[in-house]
C-alpha positions in Angstrom: 27.2 99.3 -28.5 24.3 97.5 -30.1 25.2 94.6 -32.4 22.9 95.3 -35.4 23.7 91.9 -37.0 22.4 90.1 -33.9 19.3 92.2 -33.8 18.6 91.7 -37.5 19.3 87.9 -37.2 16.9 87.5 -34.2 14.1 89.5 -35.8 14.6 87.9 -39.2 14.3 84.4 -37.7 11.1 85.5 -35.9 9.7 86.7 -39.2 10.6 83.5 -40.9 8.9 81.4 -38.2 5.8 83.6 -38.3 5.6 83.3 -42.1 6.0 79.5 -41.9 3.3 79.2 -39.3 0.9 81.4 -41.3 1.4 79.3 -44.4 0.4 76.0 -42.8 -2.7 74.3 -44.1 -3.8 73.3 -40.6 -4.8 76.9 -39.9 -7.5 76.7 -42.6 -9.4 73.8 -41.0 -12.1 74.4 -38.5 -12.5 71.4 -36.3 -15.0 71.5 -33.5 -14.0 70.2 -30.1 -16.0 67.2 -28.9 -18.8 67.9 -26.3 -17.5 67.4 -22.8 -19.0 64.3 -21.1 -19.0 64.6 -17.3 -20.6 62.3 -14.9 -22.5 63.8 -12.0 -20.5 63.9 -8.8 -22.2 62.3 -5.8 -22.3 64.3 -2.7 -20.8 62.6 0.4 -23.3 61.6 3.1 -21.0 62.5 6.0 -18.5 65.3 6.4 -14.9 64.2 6.1 -13.1 63.3 9.3 -9.4 63.9 9.5 -7.0 62.2 11.7 -4.7 64.3 13.8 -1.7 63.6 11.5 -3.4 65.0 8.4 -4.1 68.5 9.7 -2.3 71.4 8.4 -0.3 73.2 11.1 0.3 76.9 10.8 
């Protein structure tokens, strides 16, 4: 048997949370994200050399 009180309480709390989120003033502000600043990555001169202990064994 379905407990209607538990269903109503759960859905009611979800509706209250949704209404509280929608009423926040922070949602009305449009703040632009800062431009990403990335430094160029230098390419290695030599290929990587692995020691025998660092290899993945399958």
